[in-house]
N, C-alpha and C positions, 0 to 999 in steps of 0.2 A: 504494500500500500504506500503510495508516494503522496506525501503531504507537503507541498511546496510552501504553504503558508503556516506550517507548524502543526504538529499532532494535537496540541492543546485546543486548536480551533476547529478540528474536524468533528463531524457527527458520527464518523465511522471509527468509534473507539472500542475498547474492550467490552463495555456494556452492550453495545449494539450487536457485536458478534456473539456474545454469550446468549443474549435473548433470541437472536435469529437462528442460531445453530443448536441451542440447548446444551452447550458445553462450556467448560471453563477456558478462558482465553488469556493469553499473555502477549505482550508486544515487546519487540527488541529493536534497537536501531541497527542499521546495516553493519556497522563496525563490530557490534557484539555478535551478530549472526556469523560473520566471517571468523571471529575468534573462536566461537563454539565449534564451527566446522573444522577449524584447524586442530582443536583439541581432539575431536573425534578421529581425525586421520593420524594423529601421533600416538594415540593410546593403543 
């Protein structure tokens, strides 16, 4: 999800996805996603 004007201003937040999908949701910035990916590949 790309939010050029900031994640804090979007209506597509965790609450939206949790209600729409009926699941617990978390969000991460792209740098964190890449770091987690790197951890998975090095373990």
